[in-house]
C-alpha positions in Angstrom: -0.3 -0.4 0.2 2.9 2.3 0.7 4.1 1.8 -3.2 1.0 2.8 -4.1 0.7 6.0 -2.2 4.5 6.8 -3.0 3.6 5.9 -7.0 0.7 7.9 -6.6 2.3 10.6 -4.6 5.0 10.7 -7.8 2.7 10.7 -10.8 0.5 13.8 -9.2 3.8 15.3 -8.6 5.2 15.4 -12.3 1.9 16.3 -13.4 2.1 19.5 -11.5 5.5 20.7 -12.9 4.2 20.0 -16.1 1.3 22.2 -15.2 3.4 24.5 -14.0 5.8 24.6 -17.1 2.6 24.8 -19.4 1.5 28.0 -17.9 4.8 29.4 -17.5 5.3 29.1 -21.0 2.0 31.1 -21.6 2.5 34.1 -19.2 6.3 34.4 -19.2 6.7 37.3 -22.3 3.4 38.5 -20.8 4.3 39.1 -17.6 7.7 39.1 -16.9 10.8 40.6 -18.6 13.5 38.4 -19.7 15.3 39.3 -16.6 13.1 38.3 -14.9 12.3 35.1 -16.0 13.3 32.9 -19.9 12.0 29.7 -21.2 13.2 27.8 -23.8 12.0 24.4 -25.2 13.8 22.0 -27.3 12.1 18.2 -29.3 13.8 15.4 -28.7 14.1 13.4 -31.7 14.4 9.4 -32.5 14.8 8.2 -36.0 12.0 5.9 -37.1 12.5 4.7 -40.4 15.1 6.2 -42.7 13.4 7.9 -45.7 16.3 9.8 -47.8 17.1 7.5 -50.1 15.6 8.6 -53.2 16.8 12.3 -52.6 19.0 13.8 -55.4 22.2 14.8 -55.5 23.4 18.7 -54.8 24.6 19.5 -57.7 28.7 19.9 -57.2 28.8 19.3 -53.6 31.2 16.6 -51.6 30.5 14.5 -48.7 32.6 13.3 -46.3 33.7 12.5 -42.8 35.9 15.7 -41.7 39.4 15.7 -40.4 41.1 18.5 -38.4 41.6 20.6 -41.1 38.3 20.0 -42.6 37.4 21.0 -39.3 39.6 24.6 -39.1 38.1 25.1 -42.9 34.2 24.5 -41.2 34.9 27.3 -38.4 36.4 29.5 -40.8 33.3 29.4 -43.2 30.4 29.1 -40.7 31.5 30.5 -37.7 34.3 33.1 -38.4 36.7 31.6 -37.4 35.2 31.9 -33.5 38.1 30.2 -30.9 36.0 29.2 -29.0 34.0 27.2 -31.1 36.9 25.8 -32.8 38.4 24.6 -29.3 34.7 23.0 -28.5 34.9 20.9 -32.0 38.5 19.7 -31.8 37.9 18.5 -28.4 35.0 16.9 -29.9 36.7 15.6 -32.3 39.6 14.2 -29.9 37.0 12.1 -28.3 36.2 10.5 -30.8 32.6 12.7 -32.5 32.5 12.3 -35.8 32.1 15.5 -38.4 30.6 14.8 -41.8 30.8 17.8 -44.0 29.2 18.9 -47.5 32.1 21.1 -49.5 31.6 23.0 -52.4 35.3 23.6 -54.4 37.3 24.9 -51.3 33.8 26.3 -49.6 31.8 24.2 -46.4 28.6 24.8 -47.2 26.7 22.3 -44.3 27.8 19.8 -41.3 26.3 16.9 -39.2 28.0 15.7 -35.5 27.4 12.6 -34.7 27.9 12.1 -31.2 28.4 8.4 -29.2 26.0 7.8 -26.6 25.4 11.4 -25.5 24.7 14.9 -26.1 25.6 18.2 -24.7 22.9 20.3 -24.7 24.0 24.3 -24.0 21.3 26.8 -22.7 23.1 30.6 -22.7 26.4 29.3 -24.3 29.3 27.3 -23.4 29.9 27.7 -19.9 26.0 28.5 -19.2 23.7 25.0 -18.4 24.8 22.5 -19.5 22.7 19.0 -19.6 24.3 15.8 -21.3 21.4 13.3 -22.3 22.6 9.9 -22.9 20.9 7.6 -24.7 21.2 3.4 -24.9 24.9 1.8 -26.0 26.1 2.5 -29.4 23.3 5.0 -30.2 24.3 8.4 -32.1 22.8 11.9 -31.9 22.8 14.4 -34.7 24.7 17.7 -33.2 25.6 20.7 -34.0 23.7 20.4 -37.6 24.4 23.7 -39.6 23.0 24.1 -44.0 24.6 28.0 -45.3 22.0 30.2 -45.7 22.1 30.2 -49.6 21.3 26.2 -49.8 19.0 25.8 -47.2 15.4 23.9 -48.6 17.6 22.4 -51.6 17.9 18.9 -49.5 21.5 19.5 -48.6 20.7 18.3 -44.9 19.3 15.2 -46.3 22.5 14.9 -48.5 24.9 14.7 -45.3 22.2 12.8 -43.2 22.1 9.6 -46.1 26.0 9.6 -45.4 25.5 9.2 -41.3 23.0 6.5 -42.0 24.6 4.4 -44.8 27.9 4.7 -42.6 26.3 3.0 -39.6 23.6 0.9 -41.0 21.3 -0.2 -38.2 22.1 2.3 -35.9 19.7 4.2 -33.6 19.7 7.8 -33.9 18.6 10.9 -31.7 18.3 14.8 -32.6 17.5 17.5 -30.3 15.8 20.7 -32.2 14.5 23.9 -30.8 10.7 23.9 -30.9 11.1 27.6 -33.2 13.2 26.2 -35.8 10.5 25.2 -37.9 13.3 24.4 -41.1 14.8 22.0 -39.0 12.1 20.3 -37.8 10.5 19.8 -41.3 13.9 18.5 -42.4 14.3 16.3 -39.3 10.4 14.5 -40.0 11.1 14.2 -43.7 13.9 11.9 -43.3 12.0 9.8 -41.0 12.4 11.3 -37.8 9.7 11.4 -35.0 9.4 13.0 -31.7 10.1 11.1 -28.8 10.4 13.4 -26.0 10.8 17.1 -24.9 13.5 19.5 -23.0 11.8 22.0 -20.9 14.0 25.3 -19.2 12.5 27.8 -16.8 15.2 30.4 -15.8 13.2 32.7 -12.6 15.7 35.4 -11.5 18.8 33.1 -10.4 17.1 30.0 -10.7 17.2 27.5 -13.3 14.8 24.2 -14.1 14.5 21.7 -16.5 12.1 18.9 -17.1 12.5 15.9 -19.5 10.2 14.1 -20.8 10.9 10.6 -22.8 8.1 8.7 -24.6 5.6 10.4 -22.2 6.2 8.2 -19.6 10.1 9.1 -18.6 10.0 12.2 -16.7 12.8 14.2 -14.6 12.6 17.3 -13.3 15.5 18.8 -11.5 17.4 22.2 -10.8 20.4 23.1 -13.3 23.5 24.7 -11.8 25.9 27.0 -14.0 29.0 26.4 -15.3 27.8 22.6 -14.3 27.2 19.7 -16.1 24.2 17.4 -15.2 23.2 13.8 -17.1 19.7 12.7 -17.8 19.7 9.2 -18.7 16.7 8.6 -21.5 16.1 5.4 -20.9 14.0 5.2 -23.9 
């Protein structure tokens, strides 16, 4: 009986958290300035079945697994040679993350990074609120996806994603997309990704909270501390 009571109490508490986040999202912009309250919602995607085999190849585009030099070219062409970005990508590469690069001539025009097993979600910069999502062993996350503005809507994301799938047959893939990035959402769903959860943030004055919901049954609610990494296991 005590176990049943504790279980019902946890369900009620999580439902309260869920309602709180929904109401806060509705009223935060109307009642509070961003310096007092900020909210953000990401959608967690899981590949259900790959659907990009029939896509045509973008004219003059080469896709390949990157090395250190191509990473520097990418930061030069896509991020204005930002040194903090370069350090982040160099560290990721050293840890075994795979950069898949799309290039036209000598110019990098797109990229998808494949992170093995876990993915670091950052809110408000590299040194702010860090959430590391852990999936099952062997799974990979799409991360740091970029397509040149002049080539968006022309199938470049699909082309690079196809190379990722082809080189990792049978692999489970996840991706995290900002809910406001409608083009990215459409691109993910076009190639077979389906929503499987959400990551919601709320900052109220100096306190920052996060709620992760996976498959509508695995719910985690916790406080984030600035500059410290918090681990969450998806258990899907």
